N, C-alpha and C positions, 0 to 999 in steps of 0.2 A: 504494500499499500504506499502510495506516495503522499507526502504532505503538500497540500496546496497552499501557497503563499497568501492567497487572498482570504483564506479561512482562519489563518493563524492571527492571534491577538496577543498582546503583551500582558503578562501576569508576573506577580512577584512570588518567590518561594523563600521560606525561612527554614533553616535546619533545626531539627529537634535537638534539644539540649537537656540533660538531666542535671538538676541542681540539687545540692544537699545542704539542707538548713544546719544551723548551729546545733540542733537537737538530733541530727542524724536522719531527718526525714527526707526521702528523695522524692522530688516532684519534677515532671516533664513540663518544660516550657519551650519556648522558641527563641532563637537568637535574635539580637537586634539588627544584624546585617541581613539584608535581603538581596537576592539575585533575581534579575529579570530574565524571564524565558518567554518563548513564543509557543503558544499552544492552542489547540482547538478543543473546546468543551461543549458537551451536549448532555442532556438528562438521561439518566439510566432508565432502560426499558427492556422489554423482552421477557419471555417465559423463564429463561435460565436465571437472569438476575432477580426476577420476582421470586423464585424458588429459593435463592440463596439468602436474599435480604428481607423478604416478607414486608412487614410494615415499614421498615427502615428505607425502602426503595425510594420514597418521596425525598429523602435527604441525601441521595447518591447521585453523583455526577460522573461521567465518563470523560477522560481527557487523552488527547493524543499529542505526544511530544517527540522530538527528534531523539535518535539513538544515543547521541553524544551527550545529551543532558544528564548531569549527575543529580540524581534524586534518589532518596531512600524512603522506605515506609515510615510513617509517623511524622514526616516533614510537613510543614504548614503551607498552605496555598492561599494567597490573598486575591480574592476576586472582588473587584469593584471597591477595594478598601486598602488601606495601608496596614491594617492588622489582619491576623490569620482568621479566615473564615471557614476553611475546609482543611481536612487532614487526609494524607494519602494512606489508603488502607490496603491497596493492592497494586502490584506492578507486574505487568506482563511484558517481557522484552522480546522483540522480533528482530529480524535482520536489519531493517532500516528505520524502525520507530519503536516507541513504547506506548503501551496503553495503560493509563492509570485509572484507578477508581478512587474518587474523592468522597469523603463523608463530611457533611456539615457539622462544624463544632457547635454543640449545644450546651452552653454553660448555664 
C-alpha cells in the first residue's frame, strides 16, 4: 500500500515515559518533547475490530504512517491539540508502512 501525500496530515507524537515519585510510585506520563509526523487517520470499523474492541470501538482510530517513523506502543498522539489525546495500542508493521491503532485517552 502506498501513502498518498494529499491524504497525509501533520500530527504530534510524544514518547511514553515512566516517572518514579519520591515515594517509589511509578506513573506513566508523556515527554515534553514532541515530534511531528505525517499520517492518515480514520475511524475504526469493520467486523474484526468490532469483535476485538466491542464497546470501545467508538474510541478507536486507525492510523497509517511511513515505515521509517519511530513509534512505540503507549506513545501519545496529539490530534487537533498540543496535549496527548490518543494512545498507541497496536502497531502492525508492513514492508512500506505501519498501521497503528489509537485509543482515546479518557481521564
